N, C-alpha and C positions, 0 to 999 in steps of 0.2 A: 853586403849580403842580404839577398833577397828572403824574406822571411814570410810576405803575405803577397795576395795576389787578389786584383777586383776581377769578380765573375762579370758576366755579361748584364746578369740583373742588378748589378749595383753592390751586392755582399762582398764582404772582405773575408778572406779565408786564408788558411795557411797554406804556403807554397809548398809543392810537393814537387820536385824536379824529375821523379819517377814518372809521372804523367807525361811529359815531355820526352823522355824515351820512349814510353809505350807507344805515343802518338808517331814519334818518328820511325819506330820498328814497322808499327802498322802500315804506314804510307809508303815504304820499302816493299813489305810484303805485297801489298795490291797492286803494285807497278811489278812485281816479278823480278825484283832486283835484289839480289843477294847481297846482306850486310852482316858484318860480324858485329858481336856485341862490342869489341872495343871501339870501333868506329862510330856505333851509337852514341858510346859512353861521350867520346872525344867530341862529337857534334852536338850533343846536349850541353857538354860543359862549354863550348863556344857560344851556345844559346843564352844560358844563364849568365855567363860573364857580358854579354852584349846587351841584356835586358837589364842588367844592374849597372851599366854605363847609362844607359836612356833614362833610367829613374834615378834621376839627382836626387839628394837630399832624403827627405822623408816621403816623396813621392811613392805610393803603392801602384805597381805596375797591373796593366790589365792583362787580360786573356788576349785581348785583339793585340796588343803589343808584342806579347809572347808569340803569338802566332804567324805576326809579320817578322818576327827574326827566325822563326822555325823554316818557314817559305823562302827566306833569304839565304840561309846555310844550307837547306837540302836543294835549293836550285843550283848550286855548286857542284853537283853531282850530274854530268850531264844527261845520265839514262833516267834520271826521274823527273817526271813531270809534276809540276806543283799546282797546276790548273784544275 
């Protein structure tokens, strides 16, 4: 389970999965792609699970790692551009 995340400035802070959901929701909205809350939740859960897999042991995942996984997950929706 992820409890902390390393920010771009190097600070380690508490991990908040709501920020992932908010970012994903905003990305879909900015592209004009309708998405329901259950789908956002399911995708965010996949992001958290994959980040946890990438962060073996006591390694604190970085914001960049989370962003990469979010882009990977959201790119599976063909109507959403992640670039």
